[in-house]
C-alpha positions in Angstrom: 123.3 84.6 89.5 119.7 85.1 88.5 119.3 83.7 85.0 116.4 84.4 82.7 116.7 81.7 80.0 114.0 83.3 77.9 115.8 86.7 77.5 116.9 87.8 74.1 114.4 85.5 72.4 115.7 82.4 74.3 119.4 83.0 73.4 120.4 83.3 77.1 119.2 79.8 77.8 120.9 78.4 74.7 124.2 80.1 75.6 124.2 79.4 79.3 125.8 76.0 79.1 128.9 77.4 77.4 128.9 80.7 79.3 128.6 79.4 82.9 132.0 77.7 83.1 133.6 80.8 81.7 132.0 83.0 84.3 133.0 80.7 87.1 136.6 80.7 85.9 136.6 84.5 85.9 134.3 85.4 88.8 134.7 82.5 91.1 132.0 80.3 92.6 128.4 81.3 92.5 124.9 79.8 92.8 122.6 79.9 89.7 118.9 80.3 89.9 116.7 80.2 86.8 113.5 82.2 86.5 110.5 80.1 85.6 107.9 82.7 84.9 106.8 86.4 85.3 107.9 88.0 88.6 110.0 85.0 89.6 113.2 87.1 89.8 111.5 89.2 92.5 111.2 86.2 94.7 114.6 84.7 94.0 116.4 88.1 94.8 114.4 88.7 97.9 114.9 85.2 99.3 118.6 85.2 98.4 119.4 88.4 100.2 117.4 87.4 103.2 119.5 84.2 103.4 122.7 86.2 103.4 123.6 86.6 99.8 125.6 89.9 99.4 126.0 90.1 95.6 123.4 89.4 92.9 124.3 89.2 89.2 121.5 89.4 86.6 121.8 87.4 83.5 119.0 88.8 81.5 117.5 92.0 80.2 116.0 95.2 81.6 112.8 93.4 82.6 114.6 90.8 84.7 116.6 93.5 86.3 113.4 95.4 87.1 112.0 92.4 88.8 115.2 92.0 90.9 115.1 95.7 91.9 111.4 95.6 92.7 111.8 92.4 94.8 114.6 94.0 96.8 113.2 97.5 97.3 109.7 96.4 98.1 111.2 94.3 101.0 113.5 97.1 102.1 116.6 95.2 101.1 118.2 97.5 98.5 121.1 98.6 100.8 122.1 95.1 101.7 123.3 93.8 98.3 125.5 94.7 95.3 123.8 94.2 91.9 125.6 93.6 88.6 124.2 93.0 85.1 125.4 90.7 82.3 124.4 92.2 78.8 122.1 89.3 77.8 118.8 91.1 77.2 117.1 92.4 74.0 117.2 96.2 74.6 120.1 96.5 77.1 119.1 100.1 77.9 120.0 100.2 81.5 123.5 98.8 80.7 124.0 101.7 78.3 122.7 104.2 81.0 125.1 102.8 83.6 128.1 102.8 81.3 128.4 99.0 81.4 130.3 97.4 78.5 128.3 95.7 75.8 130.9 93.1 74.9 130.7 90.0 77.1 134.5 89.9 77.7 134.5 93.5 78.8 131.4 93.1 80.9 133.0 90.1 82.8 136.2 92.1 83.3 134.1 95.0 84.8 132.2 92.7 87.1 135.5 91.1 88.2 136.8 94.5 89.3 133.5 94.9 91.2 133.7 98.5 92.4 130.3 99.4 93.9 128.7 102.8 93.7 125.4 104.0 95.1 122.7 104.8 92.5 119.1 106.1 92.7 116.0 104.2 91.9 112.4 105.2 91.3 109.1 104.2 93.0 105.8 104.3 91.0 102.3 104.0 92.3 99.8 103.3 89.4 96.9 101.1 88.3 97.6 97.5 87.3 95.8 95.8 84.5 92.8 95.2 86.7 92.8 98.9 87.6 93.8 98.2 91.2 96.3 100.6 92.8 99.7 99.0 93.1 103.3 100.0 93.6 106.4 99.0 91.7 110.0 100.2 91.3 112.4 101.0 88.5 116.0 101.6 88.0 116.1 103.1 84.5 113.0 104.9 83.1 109.3 105.0 83.7 107.2 106.5 81.0 103.6 106.8 79.8 101.8 107.4 76.6 102.8 105.8 73.3 105.7 103.9 75.1 103.3 101.5 76.8 101.8 100.6 73.4 105.2 100.1 71.9 106.0 97.6 74.6 103.0 95.6 73.8 103.8 95.4 70.1 107.5 94.6 70.8 106.5 91.8 73.2 104.3 90.3 70.5 107.3 89.8 68.2 110.1 87.3 68.3 112.8 90.0 68.8 115.0 87.9 66.5 116.5 91.0 64.9 117.7 92.5 68.1 116.6 95.3 70.4 117.0 98.3 68.1 115.2 96.8 65.2 112.4 95.3 67.4 111.7 98.6 69.2 111.9 100.7 66.0 109.4 98.4 64.3 107.2 98.6 67.4 107.5 102.4 67.5 106.4 102.8 63.9 103.5 100.4 64.4 102.4 102.2 67.6 102.6 105.6 65.9 100.1 104.3 63.3 97.6 103.3 65.9 98.1 105.6 68.9 95.5 108.1 69.8 96.8 110.9 72.1 94.8 111.1 75.3 94.5 114.1 77.6 96.8 113.9 80.6 97.5 116.4 83.5 101.1 116.3 84.5 102.6 117.9 87.6 106.3 118.0 88.5 107.0 118.7 92.2 103.5 120.0 92.5 103.5 122.4 89.5 101.2 121.8 86.6 103.4 121.6 83.5 101.0 120.0 81.0 97.2 119.5 80.6 96.1 118.1 77.3 96.9 115.4 74.7 100.4 114.0 74.8 102.5 111.5 73.0 104.9 110.5 75.8 106.4 111.6 79.2 109.6 109.9 80.4 110.6 110.1 84.0 114.3 109.2 83.6 116.8 108.0 86.0 118.9 106.7 83.1 119.5 108.0 79.6 118.4 105.3 77.2 115.2 103.3 76.6 113.4 101.7 73.7 116.3 99.6 72.5 118.7 102.5 72.1 116.8 105.8 72.1 118.7 108.4 74.1 115.5 109.9 75.5 117.2 111.7 78.5 120.8 112.4 77.5 121.6 114.4 80.6 120.2 112.0 83.1 122.5 110.7 85.9 121.9 107.6 88.0 123.1 109.2 91.2 122.0 112.9 91.2 118.8 112.4 93.2 116.6 113.8 90.4 114.4 112.5 87.6 114.9 114.0 84.2 111.4 114.6 82.7 111.0 114.7 79.0 107.5 115.6 77.7 106.4 115.4 74.1 102.9 116.7 73.5 100.6 115.6 70.6 102.1 116.4 67.2 101.3 115.3 63.6 102.5 111.7 63.2 104.6 112.4 60.1 106.4 115.2 62.1 107.1 112.7 64.9 108.5 110.2 62.5 110.8 112.8 61.0 112.1 113.5 64.6 113.0 109.9 65.4 116.7 110.4 64.5 116.9 113.1 67.1 115.6 110.7 69.8 118.2 108.1 69.0 121.0 110.7 69.0 119.8 112.6 72.1 119.6 115.9 70.1 115.8 116.4 70.7 116.1 118.4 73.9 116.8 121.6 71.9 113.9 121.0 69.6 110.5 122.7 70.1 108.9 119.2 69.8 109.6 118.5 73.5 109.9 120.1 77.0 112.5 119.2 79.5 112.4 119.5 83.3 114.0 118.0 86.4 112.2 117.0 89.6 111.8 114.6 92.5 108.1 113.7 92.0 105.8 113.4 88.9 102.1 113.1 89.1 100.0 112.2 86.1 96.2 112.1 86.0 94.1 110.5 83.3 91.0 108.3 83.0 92.1 105.0 84.6 93.2 102.4 82.0 93.4 104.8 79.0 97.1 105.7 79.1 99.6 102.9 79.3 102.8 102.8 81.3 106.2 101.5 80.4 108.3 100.6 83.5 111.9 99.6 82.6 110.7 98.3 79.2 107.7 96.4 80.6 104.0 97.3 80.0 102.8 96.8 83.6 99.8 99.1 83.9 98.3 102.5 83.3 97.7 106.0 84.7 96.9 107.7 87.1 100.4 107.4 88.6 102.8 109.0 91.0 106.5 108.6 90.3 109.2 109.6 92.8 113.0 109.3 93.1 114.6 107.2 95.8 118.1 108.6 96.2 121.0 106.2 96.7 118.6 103.2 97.0 120.9 100.6 95.4 124.5 99.5 95.1 125.7 98.8 91.5 128.8 97.0 90.4 130.6 96.7 87.0 129.5 100.1 85.7 131.3 103.2 84.5 131.7 106.2 86.6 
């Protein structure tokens, strides 16, 4: 069990003393490892699987899960372990995408049944904050444009009002400050956009941003990325379209374009267009994003 005590504004750490005995009673014996800082979950997951651990449960949010996935896939260990998630993060978007129960009792019951299924993951090559080329991985959604700025604003708040409220407030703040930058976007080698844009989401899962159904038709195991592209529009128009994003009804609206592919390439001046990788602001364009079919084994999710 990899536990991020700081997730959900520290609520996971405060709840863990009461939750751990309950989990042991339902799931059996397990070892607990607490993260102590950024990227620590990468190391814990990698060392655990190399020592023979065959099942890793993540008690935290999408960012903690991303670290676990990155640690495993970067080391070539994705196929050697089953991964499960407890709904203890702020946004919980991957849990929604995977059909995992939101209520703790139901989530524990789903993990107890522990039926594994193979799911896809994504690999992304991009520029880190020092503008050096780097590679990371994701299991839910990688996006660029206004989403990277939203992440920064959300992470500056206490998140005390939960994921949906925190991300909505961050979205409105980012809309007020964001300046659309010109980006060239290619999907499987074909140029699909060259100009100012608001956001592009390369989606393995359906939800991001604390409950926005950005890619309602995405599937975790179809070997493809759903690509949702929203060019620059007047900001008041974008605000009026937010209900469509939360409900997943925006795909039929002229505000956006929708494609599917295995590889997305995005070119922009380095450092000018921020990335969001599973809810974390980890870097900027230029970037290359590609699908990794059946890269992981997931337990406790819906079919």
